[in-house]
DRENZA-873976 format. One record per residue (C-alpha): chain; residue in one letter; residue number from 1; x, y, z. Coordinates in steps of 0.1 Angstrom, whole numbers. Layout:
BEGIN
<ch:A aa:a i:NUM u:X v:Y w:Z> .
...
//
This chain:
BEGIN
<ch:A aa:m i:1 u:682 v:1275 w:383> .
<ch:A aa:r i:2 u:677 v:1239 w:372> .
<ch:A aa:l i:3 u:705 v:1214 w:369> .
<ch:A aa:f i:4 u:708 v:1178 w:356> .
<ch:A aa:h i:5 u:734 v:1158 w:375> .
<ch:A aa:t i:6 u:748 v:1126 w:359> .
<ch:A aa:s i:7 u:781 v:1108 w:361> .
<ch:A aa:d i:8 u:800 v:1076 w:354> .
<ch:A aa:w i:9 u:789 v:1070 w:318> .
<ch:A aa:h i:10 u:819 v:1047 w:312> .
<ch:A aa:l i:11 u:816 v:1051 w:274> .
<ch:A aa:g i:12 u:835 v:1023 w:257> .
<ch:A aa:q i:13 u:830 v:998 w:285> .
<ch:A aa:n i:14 u:825 v:961 w:277> .
<ch:A aa:l i:15 u:809 v:935 w:299> .
<ch:A aa:h i:16 u:831 v:904 w:300> .
<ch:A aa:g i:17 u:841 v:911 w:264> .
<ch:A aa:q i:18 u:807 v:923 w:252> .
<ch:A aa:d i:19 u:803 v:958 w:237> .
<ch:A aa:r i:20 u:779 v:981 w:255> .
<ch:A aa:d i:21 u:777 v:1008 w:228> .
<ch:A aa:f i:22 u:740 v:1001 w:221> .
<ch:A aa:e i:23 u:731 v:1006 w:257> .
<ch:A aa:h i:24 u:751 v:1039 w:259> .
<ch:A aa:g i:25 u:734 v:1051 w:227> .
<ch:A aa:c i:26 u:700 v:1044 w:242> .
<ch:A aa:f i:27 u:709 v:1063 w:274> .
<ch:A aa:l i:28 u:722 v:1093 w:255> .
<ch:A aa:d i:29 u:691 v:1094 w:232> .
<ch:A aa:w i:30 u:669 v:1094 w:264> .
<ch:A aa:l i:31 u:690 v:1121 w:280> .
<ch:A aa:l i:32 u:686 v:1143 w:249> .
<ch:A aa:r i:33 u:649 v:1139 w:251> .
<ch:A aa:q i:34 u:649 v:1148 w:288> .
<ch:A aa:l i:35 u:669 v:1179 w:281> .
<ch:A aa:k i:36 u:645 v:1190 w:254> .
<ch:A aa:l i:37 u:615 v:1183 w:276> .
<ch:A aa:d i:38 u:626 v:1200 w:309> .
<ch:A aa:q i:39 u:650 v:1226 w:295> .
<ch:A aa:p i:40 u:675 v:1227 w:324> .
<ch:A aa:d i:41 u:701 v:1255 w:325> .
<ch:A aa:v i:42 u:731 v:1232 w:332> .
<ch:A aa:l i:43 u:741 v:1196 w:327> .
<ch:A aa:l i:44 u:768 v:1183 w:351> .
<ch:A aa:i i:45 u:788 v:1152 w:341> .
<ch:A aa:a i:46 u:808 v:1142 w:372> .
<ch:A aa:g i:47 u:836 v:1121 w:358> .
<ch:A aa:d i:48 u:844 v:1087 w:344> .
<ch:A aa:i i:49 u:830 v:1098 w:311> .
<ch:A aa:f i:50 u:851 v:1070 w:294> .
<ch:A aa:d i:51 u:858 v:1036 w:308> .
<ch:A aa:t i:52 u:896 v:1037 w:300> .
<ch:A aa:v i:53 u:922 v:1064 w:295> .
<ch:A aa:n i:54 u:925 v:1054 w:259> .
<ch:A aa:p i:55 u:888 v:1049 w:249> .
<ch:A aa:p i:56 u:879 v:1035 w:215> .
<ch:A aa:v i:57 u:871 v:1059 w:187> .
<ch:A aa:k i:58 u:834 v:1050 w:188> .
<ch:A aa:a i:59 u:831 v:1060 w:225> .
<ch:A aa:q i:60 u:847 v:1094 w:218> .
<ch:A aa:e i:61 u:823 v:1099 w:189> .
<ch:A aa:r i:62 u:794 v:1091 w:212> .
<ch:A aa:l i:63 u:804 v:1119 w:236> .
<ch:A aa:y i:64 u:811 v:1146 w:210> .
<ch:A aa:d i:65 u:780 v:1137 w:189> .
<ch:A aa:f i:66 u:759 v:1141 w:221> .
<ch:A aa:i i:67 u:774 v:1175 w:230> .
<ch:A aa:v i:68 u:768 v:1188 w:195> .
<ch:A aa:s i:69 u:732 v:1175 w:195> .
<ch:A aa:a i:70 u:725 v:1189 w:229> .
<ch:A aa:h i:71 u:738 v:1223 w:218> .
<ch:A aa:e i:72 u:718 v:1223 w:186> .
<ch:A aa:q i:73 u:685 v:1215 w:203> .
<ch:A aa:q i:74 u:692 v:1238 w:233> .
<ch:A aa:p i:75 u:717 v:1265 w:225> .
<ch:A aa:k i:76 u:716 v:1281 w:260> .
<ch:A aa:l i:77 u:724 v:1249 w:278> .
<ch:A aa:t i:78 u:757 v:1250 w:297> .
<ch:A aa:i i:79 u:775 v:1216 w:301> .
<ch:A aa:v i:80 u:803 v:1210 w:327> .
<ch:A aa:m i:81 u:822 v:1178 w:326> .
<ch:A aa:i i:82 u:852 v:1167 w:346> .
<ch:A aa:a i:83 u:877 v:1138 w:344> .
<ch:A aa:g i:84 u:873 v:1108 w:367> .
<ch:A aa:n i:85 u:898 v:1082 w:378> .
<ch:A aa:h i:86 u:891 v:1061 w:347> .
<ch:A aa:d i:87 u:897 v:1091 w:324> .
<ch:A aa:s i:88 u:928 v:1108 w:311> .
<ch:A aa:g i:89 u:926 v:1144 w:323> .
<ch:A aa:s i:90 u:947 v:1156 w:293> .
<ch:A aa:r i:91 u:925 v:1138 w:269> .
<ch:A aa:i i:92 u:893 v:1152 w:284> .
<ch:A aa:e i:93 u:908 v:1187 w:281> .
<ch:A aa:l i:94 u:923 v:1183 w:246> .
<ch:A aa:p i:95 u:892 v:1196 w:227> .
<ch:A aa:a i:96 u:883 v:1221 w:254> .
<ch:A aa:p i:97 u:888 v:1253 w:232> .
<ch:A aa:l i:98 u:865 v:1238 w:206> .
<ch:A aa:m i:99 u:839 v:1227 w:231> .
<ch:A aa:r i:100 u:837 v:1261 w:247> .
<ch:A aa:r i:101 u:820 v:1272 w:215> .
<ch:A aa:l i:102 u:793 v:1247 w:223> .
<ch:A aa:r i:103 u:790 v:1261 w:259> .
<ch:A aa:t i:104 u:807 v:1230 w:272> .
<ch:A aa:h i:105 u:835 v:1232 w:298> .
<ch:A aa:a i:106 u:859 v:1202 w:301> .
<ch:A aa:l i:107 u:882 v:1201 w:331> .
<ch:A aa:g i:108 u:906 v:1172 w:335> .
<ch:A aa:r i:109 u:934 v:1185 w:358> .
<ch:A aa:v i:110 u:943 v:1210 w:385> .
<ch:A aa:l i:111 u:972 v:1233 w:376> .
<ch:A aa:w i:112 u:995 v:1255 w:397> .
<ch:A aa:l i:113 u:1008 v:1290 w:391> .
<ch:A aa:d i:114 u:1045 v:1299 w:392> .
<ch:A aa:d i:115 u:1042 v:1311 w:428> .
<ch:A aa:g i:116 u:1028 v:1278 w:439> .
<ch:A aa:q i:117 u:992 v:1290 w:442> .
<ch:A aa:l i:118 u:963 v:1270 w:429> .
<ch:A aa:d i:119 u:951 v:1282 w:395> .
<ch:A aa:a i:120 u:916 v:1285 w:408> .
<ch:A aa:e i:121 u:904 v:1308 w:380> .
<ch:A aa:r i:122 u:902 v:1279 w:355> .
<ch:A aa:l i:123 u:882 v:1258 w:379> .
<ch:A aa:l i:124 u:856 v:1284 w:386> .
<ch:A aa:l i:125 u:829 v:1285 w:359> .
<ch:A aa:p i:126 u:800 v:1310 w:357> .
<ch:A aa:l i:127 u:766 v:1293 w:354> .
<ch:A aa:p i:128 u:740 v:1315 w:335> .
<ch:A aa:d i:129 u:703 v:1311 w:335> .
<ch:A aa:a i:130 u:681 v:1312 w:304> .
<ch:A aa:k i:131 u:684 v:1350 w:303> .
<ch:A aa:g i:132 u:722 v:1349 w:303> .
<ch:A aa:k i:133 u:725 v:1362 w:339> .
<ch:A aa:t i:134 u:751 v:1345 w:361> .
<ch:A aa:v i:135 u:731 v:1330 w:390> .
<ch:A aa:a i:136 u:757 v:1305 w:402> .
<ch:A aa:w i:137 u:793 v:1295 w:401> .
<ch:A aa:c i:138 u:806 v:1259 w:395> .
<ch:A aa:l i:139 u:836 v:1247 w:414> .
<ch:A aa:a i:140 u:850 v:1220 w:391> .
<ch:A aa:l i:141 u:871 v:1194 w:409> .
<ch:A aa:p i:142 u:883 v:1166 w:386> .
<ch:A aa:f i:143 u:898 v:1135 w:402> .
<ch:A aa:l i:144 u:928 v:1146 w:421> .
<ch:A aa:r i:145 u:958 v:1124 w:415> .
<ch:A aa:p i:146 u:987 v:1123 w:441> .
<ch:A aa:a i:147 u:1011 v:1141 w:418> .
<ch:A aa:e i:148 u:987 v:1170 w:414> .
<ch:A aa:v i:149 u:982 v:1177 w:451> .
<ch:A aa:t i:150 u:1015 v:1168 w:466> .
<ch:A aa:g i:151 u:1050 v:1182 w:462> .
<ch:A aa:a i:152 u:1071 v:1212 w:472> .
<ch:A aa:h i:153 u:1042 v:1235 w:481> .
<ch:A aa:l i:154 u:1018 v:1210 w:496> .
<ch:A aa:g i:155 u:1040 v:1183 w:512> .
<ch:A aa:d i:156 u:1036 v:1145 w:508> .
<ch:A aa:n i:157 u:1003 v:1140 w:525> .
<ch:A aa:y i:158 u:977 v:1131 w:498> .
<ch:A aa:l i:159 u:946 v:1138 w:519> .
<ch:A aa:r i:160 u:960 v:1171 w:533> .
<ch:A aa:g i:161 u:968 v:1182 w:497> .
<ch:A aa:i i:162 u:932 v:1174 w:486> .
<ch:A aa:g i:163 u:919 v:1193 w:516> .
<ch:A aa:q i:164 u:941 v:1223 w:507> .
<ch:A aa:v i:165 u:928 v:1223 w:471> .
<ch:A aa:h i:166 u:892 v:1224 w:483> .
<ch:A aa:e i:167 u:899 v:1251 w:509> .
<ch:A aa:w i:168 u:916 v:1274 w:483> .
<ch:A aa:l i:169 u:890 v:1268 w:456> .
<ch:A aa:i i:170 u:861 v:1275 w:480> .
<ch:A aa:e i:171 u:878 v:1306 w:493> .
<ch:A aa:a i:172 u:883 v:1319 w:457> .
<ch:A aa:a i:173 u:847 v:1311 w:449> .
<ch:A aa:n i:174 u:833 v:1330 w:479> .
<ch:A aa:a i:175 u:855 v:1360 w:469> .
<ch:A aa:k i:176 u:842 v:1359 w:433> .
<ch:A aa:r i:177 u:805 v:1354 w:438> .
<ch:A aa:k i:178 u:779 v:1381 w:444> .
<ch:A aa:p i:179 u:751 v:1380 w:469> .
<ch:A aa:g i:180 u:724 v:1355 w:459> .
<ch:A aa:q i:181 u:747 v:1335 w:436> .
<ch:A aa:a i:182 u:749 v:1298 w:445> .
<ch:A aa:l i:183 u:780 v:1277 w:446> .
<ch:A aa:i i:184 u:778 v:1243 w:429> .
<ch:A aa:a i:185 u:806 v:1218 w:433> .
<ch:A aa:i i:186 u:812 v:1190 w:409> .
<ch:A aa:s i:187 u:837 v:1164 w:420> .
<ch:A aa:h i:188 u:849 v:1129 w:413> .
<ch:A aa:a i:189 u:859 v:1113 w:447> .
<ch:A aa:h i:190 u:852 v:1085 w:472> .
<ch:A aa:m i:191 u:834 v:1101 w:501> .
<ch:A aa:a i:192 u:835 v:1084 w:535> .
<ch:A aa:g i:193 u:804 v:1063 w:541> .
<ch:A aa:g i:194 u:796 v:1057 w:505> .
<ch:A aa:s i:195 u:783 v:1023 w:494> .
<ch:A aa:v i:196 u:806 v:1006 w:468> .
<ch:A aa:s i:197 u:798 v:981 w:441> .
<ch:A aa:e i:198 u:814 v:947 w:444> .
<ch:A aa:d i:199 u:834 v:946 w:412> .
<ch:A aa:s i:200 u:830 v:976 w:390> .
<ch:A aa:e i:201 u:846 v:1005 w:408> .
<ch:A aa:r i:202 u:884 v:1010 w:408> .
<ch:A aa:s i:203 u:896 v:1019 w:443> .
<ch:A aa:l i:204 u:906 v:1056 w:448> .
<ch:A aa:i i:205 u:922 v:1049 w:482> .
<ch:A aa:i i:206 u:959 v:1052 w:481> .
<ch:A aa:g i:207 u:978 v:1030 w:505> .
<ch:A aa:n i:208 u:964 v:1037 w:540> .
<ch:A aa:a i:209 u:946 v:1069 w:530> .
<ch:A aa:e i:210 u:910 v:1071 w:539> .
<ch:A aa:a i:211 u:879 v:1082 w:519> .
<ch:A aa:l i:212 u:872 v:1119 w:519> .
<ch:A aa:s i:213 u:851 v:1136 w:545> .
<ch:A aa:a i:214 u:820 v:1155 w:535> .
<ch:A aa:s i:215 u:832 v:1183 w:557> .
<ch:A aa:l i:216 u:854 v:1194 w:528> .
<ch:A aa:f i:217 u:822 v:1209 w:513> .
<ch:A aa:g i:218 u:812 v:1236 w:538> .
<ch:A aa:p i:219 u:777 v:1251 w:542> .
<ch:A aa:s i:220 u:785 v:1278 w:516> .
<ch:A aa:i i:221 u:782 v:1251 w:489> .
<ch:A aa:s i:222 u:745 v:1247 w:479> .
<ch:A aa:y i:223 u:749 v:1214 w:460> .
<ch:A aa:v i:224 u:777 v:1189 w:455> .
<ch:A aa:a i:225 u:774 v:1167 w:423> .
<ch:A aa:l i:226 u:795 v:1137 w:429> .
<ch:A aa:g i:227 u:808 v:1109 w:406> .
<ch:A aa:h i:228 u:826 v:1076 w:412> .
<ch:A aa:l i:229 u:802 v:1054 w:432> .
<ch:A aa:h i:230 u:778 v:1037 w:409> .
<ch:A aa:k i:231 u:749 v:1034 w:434> .
<ch:A aa:p i:232 u:728 v:1066 w:437> .
<ch:A aa:q i:233 u:731 v:1078 w:473> .
<ch:A aa:k i:234 u:733 v:1108 w:496> .
<ch:A aa:v i:235 u:765 v:1113 w:516> .
<ch:A aa:n i:236 u:759 v:1111 w:553> .
<ch:A aa:g i:237 u:722 v:1116 w:546> .
<ch:A aa:e i:238 u:728 v:1151 w:533> .
<ch:A aa:e i:239 u:703 v:1162 w:507> .
<ch:A aa:r i:240 u:728 v:1186 w:491> .
<ch:A aa:i i:241 u:757 v:1161 w:487> .
<ch:A aa:r i:242 u:748 v:1134 w:462> .
<ch:A aa:y i:243 u:761 v:1106 w:439> .
<ch:A aa:s i:244 u:738 v:1103 w:409> .
<ch:A aa:g i:245 u:751 v:1068 w:401> .
<ch:A aa:s i:246 u:759 v:1053 w:367> .
<ch:A aa:p i:247 u:733 v:1054 w:339> .
<ch:A aa:i i:248 u:736 v:1017 w:331> .
<ch:A aa:p i:249 u:745 v:986 w:353> .
<ch:A aa:l i:250 u:783 v:983 w:347> .
<ch:A aa:s i:251 u:785 v:948 w:364> .
<ch:A aa:f i:252 u:761 v:921 w:376> .
<ch:A aa:s i:253 u:765 v:935 w:411> .
<ch:A aa:e i:254 u:745 v:965 w:400> .
<ch:A aa:i i:255 u:715 v:946 w:388> .
<ch:A aa:g i:256 u:693 v:961 w:415> .
<ch:A aa:y i:257 u:705 v:997 w:413> .
<ch:A aa:p i:258 u:679 v:1024 w:403> .
<ch:A aa:h i:259 u:699 v:1040 w:376> .
<ch:A aa:q i:260 u:690 v:1076 w:373> .
<ch:A aa:i i:261 u:700 v:1112 w:368> .
<ch:A aa:l i:262 u:692 v:1139 w:394> .
<ch:A aa:d i:263 u:670 v:1169 w:386> .
<ch:A aa:v i:264 u:682 v:1197 w:409> .
<ch:A aa:i i:265 u:663 v:1230 w:414> .
<ch:A aa:l i:266 u:678 v:1260 w:433> .
<ch:A aa:d i:267 u:663 v:1294 w:441> .
<ch:A aa:g i:268 u:692 v:1317 w:445> .
<ch:A aa:e i:269 u:715 v:1300 w:471> .
<ch:A aa:t i:270 u:687 v:1278 w:484> .
<ch:A aa:l i:271 u:684 v:1242 w:473> .
<ch:A aa:v i:272 u:647 v:1237 w:466> .
<ch:A aa:s i:273 u:646 v:1201 w:455> .
<ch:A aa:v i:274 u:665 v:1170 w:442> .
<ch:A aa:e i:275 u:644 v:1146 w:422> .
<ch:A aa:p i:276 u:655 v:1114 w:405> .
<ch:A aa:k i:277 u:646 v:1107 w:369> .
<ch:A aa:l i:278 u:648 v:1069 w:363> .
<ch:A aa:i i:279 u:666 v:1058 w:332> .
<ch:A aa:p i:280 u:649 v:1031 w:311> .
<ch:A aa:r i:281 u:671 v:1000 w:310> .
<ch:A aa:a i:282 u:677 v:992 w:274> .
<ch:A aa:v i:283 u:692 v:958 w:281> .
<ch:A aa:n i:284 u:686 v:938 w:313> .
<ch:A aa:l i:285 u:713 v:920 w:332> .
<ch:A aa:q i:286 u:701 v:886 w:344> .
<ch:A aa:r i:287 u:718 v:862 w:369> .
<ch:A aa:i i:288 u:709 v:826 w:375> .
<ch:A aa:g i:289 u:723 v:808 w:405> .
<ch:A aa:p i:290 u:743 v:800 w:425> .
<ch:A aa:a i:291 u:727 v:765 w:424> .
<ch:A aa:p i:292 u:737 v:729 w:416> .
<ch:A aa:l i:293 u:742 v:722 w:379> .
<ch:A aa:a i:294 u:711 v:701 w:376> .
<ch:A aa:d i:295 u:690 v:730 w:389> .
<ch:A aa:i i:296 u:708 v:755 w:367> .
<ch:A aa:l i:297 u:700 v:734 w:336> .
<ch:A aa:l i:298 u:663 v:733 w:345> .
<ch:A aa:q i:299 u:662 v:771 w:350> .
<ch:A aa:l i:300 u:679 v:776 w:317> .
<ch:A aa:a i:301 u:653 v:754 w:300> .
<ch:A aa:d i:302 u:626 v:776 w:314> .
<ch:A aa:l i:303 u:640 v:808 w:298> .
<ch:A aa:p i:304 u:619 v:823 w:270> .
<ch:A aa:d i:305 u:627 v:813 w:234> .
<ch:A aa:i i:306 u:640 v:837 w:208> .
<ch:A aa:d i:307 u:614 v:859 w:192> .
<ch:A aa:l i:308 u:625 v:863 w:156> .
<ch:A aa:l i:309 u:608 v:897 w:154> .
<ch:A aa:a i:310 u:625 v:911 w:185> .
<ch:A aa:d i:311 u:657 v:932 w:185> .
<ch:A aa:v i:312 u:686 v:909 w:193> .
<ch:A aa:q i:313 u:705 v:939 w:208> .
<ch:A aa:r i:314 u:679 v:941 w:236> .
<ch:A aa:q i:315 u:683 v:904 w:247> .
<ch:A aa:p i:316 u:695 v:903 w:283> .
<ch:A aa:w i:317 u:731 v:896 w:293> .
<ch:A aa:l i:318 u:733 v:864 w:313> .
<ch:A aa:e i:319 u:756 v:853 w:341> .
<ch:A aa:v i:320 u:753 v:817 w:353> .
<ch:A aa:r i:321 u:767 v:807 w:387> .
<ch:A aa:v i:322 u:771 v:770 w:393> .
<ch:A aa:c i:323 u:779 v:751 w:425> .
<ch:A aa:l i:324 u:799 v:719 w:418> .
<ch:A aa:d i:325 u:811 v:690 w:439> .
<ch:A aa:e i:326 u:838 v:682 w:414> .
<ch:A aa:p i:327 u:852 v:696 w:382> .
<ch:A aa:q i:328 u:830 v:694 w:351> .
<ch:A aa:p i:329 u:852 v:696 w:320> .
<ch:A aa:d i:330 u:821 v:700 w:298> .
<ch:A aa:l i:331 u:804 v:726 w:320> .
<ch:A aa:r i:332 u:804 v:753 w:293> .
<ch:A aa:h i:333 u:791 v:729 w:267> .
<ch:A aa:q i:334 u:762 v:718 w:289> .
<ch:A aa:v i:335 u:753 v:754 w:297> .
<ch:A aa:e i:336 u:755 v:765 w:261> .
<ch:A aa:s i:337 u:735 v:736 w:249> .
<ch:A aa:a i:338 u:707 v:744 w:274> .
<ch:A aa:l i:339 u:707 v:779 w:261> .
<ch:A aa:h i:340 u:703 v:770 w:225> .
<ch:A aa:g i:341 u:674 v:790 w:210> .
<ch:A aa:k i:342 u:669 v:811 w:242> .
<ch:A aa:a i:343 u:665 v:848 w:241> .
<ch:A aa:v i:344 u:695 v:857 w:263> .
<ch:A aa:r i:345 u:732 v:863 w:256> .
<ch:A aa:l i:346 u:756 v:844 w:279> .
<ch:A aa:v i:347 u:786 v:864 w:290> .
<ch:A aa:r i:348 u:799 v:846 w:320> .
<ch:A aa:i i:349 u:799 v:812 w:338> .
<ch:A aa:a i:350 u:812 v:812 w:373> .
<ch:A aa:a i:351 u:818 v:779 w:391> .
<ch:A aa:q i:352 u:823 v:774 w:428> .
<ch:A aa:y i:353 u:830 v:741 w:446> .
<ch:A aa:a i:354 u:806 v:733 w:475> .
<ch:A aa:g i:355 u:821 v:739 w:509> .
<ch:A aa:n i:356 u:848 v:763 w:498> .
<ch:A aa:g i:357 u:844 v:800 w:502> .
<ch:A aa:s i:358 u:865 v:832 w:502> .
<ch:A aa:r i:359 u:877 v:856 w:528> .
<ch:A aa:d i:360 u:880 v:893 w:526> .
<ch:A aa:g i:361 u:874 v:893 w:489> .
<ch:A aa:v i:362 u:905 v:871 w:483> .
<ch:A aa:d i:363 u:898 v:836 w:473> .
<ch:A aa:d i:364 u:913 v:806 w:492> .
<ch:A aa:g i:365 u:924 v:789 w:460> .
<ch:A aa:t i:366 u:896 v:764 w:456> .
<ch:A aa:t i:367 u:869 v:787 w:443> .
<ch:A aa:l i:368 u:872 v:795 w:406> .
<ch:A aa:v i:369 u:876 v:833 w:402> .
<ch:A aa:e i:370 u:881 v:852 w:369> .
<ch:A aa:l i:371 u:909 v:877 w:369> .
<ch:A aa:d i:372 u:887 v:906 w:362> .
<ch:A aa:q i:373 u:868 v:900 w:395> .
<ch:A aa:l i:374 u:900 v:908 w:415> .
<ch:A aa:t i:375 u:915 v:942 w:421> .
<ch:A aa:p i:376 u:952 v:948 w:414> .
<ch:A aa:q i:377 u:958 v:948 w:452> .
<ch:A aa:q i:378 u:941 v:914 w:455> .
<ch:A aa:l i:379 u:961 v:900 w:427> .
<ch:A aa:f i:380 u:993 v:913 w:442> .
<ch:A aa:s i:381 u:984 v:898 w:476> .
<ch:A aa:r i:382 u:977 v:864 w:460> .
<ch:A aa:a i:383 u:1010 v:865 w:441> .
<ch:A aa:w i:384 u:1029 v:875 w:473> .
<ch:A aa:q i:385 u:1013 v:846 w:492> .
<ch:A aa:d i:386 u:1022 v:821 w:465> .
<ch:A aa:s i:387 u:1058 v:834 w:463> .
<ch:A aa:y i:388 u:1067 v:838 w:500> .
<ch:A aa:g i:389 u:1041 v:817 w:519> .
<ch:A aa:s i:390 u:1030 v:846 w:541> .
<ch:A aa:e i:391 u:1006 v:875 w:539> .
<ch:A aa:v i:392 u:1019 v:908 w:525> .
<ch:A aa:d i:393 u:1026 v:935 w:551> .
<ch:A aa:e i:394 u:1008 v:969 w:551> .
<ch:A aa:q i:395 u:1039 v:989 w:540> .
<ch:A aa:t i:396 u:1045 v:967 w:510> .
<ch:A aa:l i:397 u:1008 v:971 w:500> .
<ch:A aa:n i:398 u:1011 v:1009 w:504> .
<ch:A aa:d i:399 u:1042 v:1009 w:482> .
<ch:A aa:f i:400 u:1024 v:988 w:456> .
<ch:A aa:a i:401 u:994 v:1011 w:456> .
<ch:A aa:q i:402 u:1016 v:1041 w:450> .
<ch:A aa:l i:403 u:1034 v:1023 w:422> .
<ch:A aa:l i:404 u:1001 v:1014 w:406> .
<ch:A aa:q i:405 u:990 v:1050 w:407> .
<ch:A aa:d i:406 u:1023 v:1061 w:390> .
<ch:A aa:v i:407 u:1018 v:1035 w:362> .
<ch:A aa:q i:408 u:982 v:1046 w:357> .
<ch:A aa:m i:409 u:993 v:1082 w:354> .
<ch:A aa:e i:410 u:1019 v:1073 w:328> .
<ch:A aa:s i:411 u:994 v:1054 w:308> .
<ch:A aa:e i:412 u:971 v:1084 w:306> .
<ch:A aa:q i:413 u:991 v:1102 w:280> .
<ch:A aa:p i:414 u:970 v:1102 w:248> .
//
């Protein structure tokens, strides 16, 4: 069996106000070509399909056009996609009955039966090969929100609830499969030891809860297709537990990431190989600085001039980082003037005063920081410090984290 593993498309995302639809379109066109070329049996999309719980219409059209096109060119392809923490689980599942006609399974939530048992049947999906024979089972684990895995039957411990869901689902899968059939898990989670991007991944850690342990996926699982972390990586060095990473750089902190999908081959229950397929970058992200303003202006002057025959949509996105000794009221004007006629698109200017830094990701008040660089927890900590003149205590931070989760869940209703 051959699988393609991808995740974190973040359709509908914008970069400091700039639309990324062109880049997503290029990626999906490339993916369609790879599917046609290599003819995998299964495509796994491990969450964060959209960037927001209420994505723009154009982003939704991108997804459904891709699914239809993939099915038309490869009618035997099975697609499995799950909701991530950026997605609305109910929105992902809304067209599920229609998508099943296109051999696409969309799982957004875990549900419970009247007797308090996990509805494992809906989370276990048969994976057929090209001949239609079931050769593997997929364990679909969308992002597990606290309200879904805590309560009367599971208690109030979030991590224990997650562990119980995994245990029950794996137990049900082992009972269902026949000898020689592999178990493939697809999950959207933050695994312990994973490398996190600076400013483009929303934290999944609730209060003082820790990242999840790879031990949740026992040896009976042949491959674990993970989503959430944007940097491609193995978990604890295990070949079978992988993040594919995002298909495009979602922030300037991801400039150096090797964006890719993973090409996975299994022989029965045995994992044979996992090979990356690098995704061509349709639009580069370029960062200049940090450096003094005079040096920045010289570097901007050296940038290539606009080629009138070139596609404007492929011009790099540019971030400029300037070190200043004192405020420069006309900073933006100077930078934009230096960029006149240059083949780049300025999306952000960040200024930092010499000699002033930040601690623990929270600025000391003298460095200029844009709001979208800070997590909600960091903003709350800054507001608390300003209001009460002291650092916020851990219990208050935990209460805020839980409140934030509650608000995000309420906003997910389509």
